[in-house]
Each structure stands twice: as C-alpha cells, then as structure tokens.
C-alpha positions, 0 to 999 in steps of 0.5 A: 409736948404741947402741954406747956404751950398754953396759948394754943387750944385743941380740937379734934374731928374724926370722920368715918363711914356712915355704918359707924353707929358710935360718935365719937369714936373709941379712937378719938375718945382715947386720943383726947383721954391722953391729951386730956392726961397731959394737959389742963383739959378737964374732959372732952365734949361731942361738937360745942365744948366749954373753956376746959373741954376738948371739941370733937367733931365726929362726921359720918360719910360714904365708906370712908375707913377712918381719918382722925385729926388733932389741931392745935390753934394759937394767934400765931399758927395752927399745928395738925397731926392727922391720920388718914386710912386709905383702906383697913389693910392697916388695921388688919397687919395691927391685928395680926402684930397683936395676935402674934405678940400676945402668944403665950402671955396671960392678962389684959394688954393694949396696943401700947403694950404690943407696941412697946410704948408703956 
C-alpha cells in the first residue's frame, strides 16, 4: 500500500522482555523483509541506517511480552502500525491454531499458509 508513496521514510521499533537475547527479533526482521520486498529499500540495519536501509530500534525492558511498531514519516504526517501483546495468550492461540491446521499435511509451512495469506 505504501510502496508508491516515495515521500515517506520507514522505520521500525521493537520492544521485548530483557531475557530475549536476539535483537532485532525474528518478527521485526520478517516485517522488514516484507517491506523490502515491496519497496525500494535494499535492507534493514539495527539502529542507524543508510538511505536505502530500514532502521530497526530494538529495546529490551522489564517483562513485556512484545511490541512492534512500523512508522512511515513524511514532512506532512506520520502513519504508524503498532502491535502490543498484553500477554502471551495470543501466541499460544496461534500455536494451537497452527497445530490443528497442520494435521494430515506434509511439508514446510509458515503462518501465511495457516492463515491462508499465500
């Protein structure tokens, strides 16, 4: 949706609990790769990025389950897409949904397959 709006620059922020060792998270990397696939960005970079790179800021604090924010900024406005997990219940439900879906199937699948987002 944003790929033709060149006046916007994109950035990302992700927040997780202090026990999470990887930075950025796999989810943040997957989100960045989706943006790269549909834009003129070449890659992502942790913290300070060059012109064709998506900057990802990773924060680790407390015992929060996780927040991911994608921000599109222009001189006119800012558009944000943000997901905040209040607890781990949603992740558990996703695992159960995937487990039920995969019964009788063989192969390698992703949640895109489970959710029929092909």
